C-alpha positions as CSV (number, residue, x, y, z in Angstrom):
1,M,57.9,-78.7,-235.4
2,N,58.9,-78.8,-231.8
3,R,57.1,-77.6,-228.7
4,K,58.4,-74.1,-228.9
5,D,57.3,-73.8,-232.5
6,L,53.9,-75.3,-231.6
7,I,53.4,-72.7,-228.8
8,S,54.3,-69.8,-231.1
9,A,51.9,-71.0,-233.9
10,V,49.0,-71.5,-231.5
11,A,49.6,-68.1,-229.9
12,D,49.7,-66.5,-233.4
13,K,46.6,-68.3,-234.6
14,S,44.5,-67.5,-231.4
15,G,45.7,-64.1,-230.6
16,V,47.0,-64.9,-227.1
17,T,50.4,-64.7,-225.6
18,Q,53.0,-67.4,-225.9
19,A,52.8,-67.8,-222.1
20,D,49.0,-68.4,-222.2
21,A,49.4,-70.8,-225.1
22,D,52.0,-72.7,-223.2
23,K,49.8,-73.0,-220.1
24,V,46.9,-74.3,-222.3
25,L,49.1,-76.9,-224.0
26,A,50.5,-78.1,-220.6
27,A,46.9,-78.4,-219.3
28,F,45.9,-80.3,-222.4
29,Q,48.8,-82.6,-222.0
30,D,47.9,-83.2,-218.3
31,V,44.3,-84.0,-219.2
32,V,45.4,-86.6,-221.8
33,F,47.9,-88.2,-219.4
34,D,45.1,-88.5,-216.8
35,V,42.6,-90.0,-219.2
36,V,45.1,-92.6,-220.5
37,A,46.4,-93.4,-217.0
38,K,42.8,-94.1,-215.7
39,G,41.9,-96.3,-218.6
40,D,38.2,-96.2,-218.0
41,E,37.4,-93.6,-220.7
42,K,38.8,-92.2,-223.8
43,L,39.3,-88.6,-224.9
44,T,37.9,-87.8,-228.4
45,L,38.4,-84.7,-230.5
46,P,36.1,-85.4,-233.4
47,G,37.8,-85.5,-236.7
48,F,41.2,-85.0,-235.1
49,L,42.5,-87.6,-232.6
50,T,41.3,-90.1,-230.0
51,F,43.4,-91.0,-226.9
52,E,42.8,-94.0,-224.9
53,Q,44.5,-96.8,-222.9
54,G,45.2,-100.0,-224.8
55,S,46.3,-103.3,-223.5
56,R,48.5,-106.1,-224.7
57,A,47.9,-109.7,-223.6
58,A,50.6,-111.8,-222.3
59,R,52.3,-113.8,-225.0
60,E,55.3,-116.0,-225.9
61,G,58.2,-114.5,-227.7
62,R,61.7,-115.4,-228.8
63,N,65.1,-113.9,-227.9
64,P,66.4,-113.0,-231.3
65,A,70.0,-113.5,-230.2
66,T,69.6,-117.0,-228.8
67,G,66.3,-118.2,-230.2
68,E,65.2,-119.0,-226.7
69,T,61.5,-118.9,-225.9
70,I,60.5,-116.2,-223.4
71,Q,57.3,-115.1,-221.7
72,I,56.3,-111.5,-222.3
73,P,54.0,-110.2,-219.6
74,A,50.7,-108.4,-220.2
75,S,51.1,-104.6,-220.4
76,K,49.2,-101.3,-220.8
77,T,49.9,-98.9,-223.6
78,A,48.7,-95.5,-224.9
79,K,46.6,-95.7,-228.0
80,V,46.3,-92.6,-230.3
81,T,43.9,-92.9,-233.4
82,A,43.8,-90.3,-236.1
83,G,40.4,-88.9,-236.9
84,S,38.9,-88.5,-240.4
85,K,39.8,-84.8,-240.9
86,L,43.4,-85.4,-239.9
87,K,43.5,-88.4,-242.3
88,A,42.1,-86.3,-245.1
89,A,44.6,-83.5,-244.4
90,A,47.4,-86.1,-244.6
91,A,46.1,-87.4,-247.9
92,G,46.2,-83.9,-249.4
């Protein structure tokens, strides 16, 4: 399912226009981006998903082509965790 299909499905389920569904989806996306970018809180939709900023510590790695040891700097990442209801839906 792509974005257009999602907008159409949300519009059909909620009884709103596709334009309104697109605006809501875009606003939701902006809120998720803001929460993850700030990193001081997480956004939780109980049973569905949790969005938060994660971090990776600096570490030592190897260049697979040469075998040379390299330093990998610390970095920030987006972390998305599936909720219990979503896991149950996936399990059937």
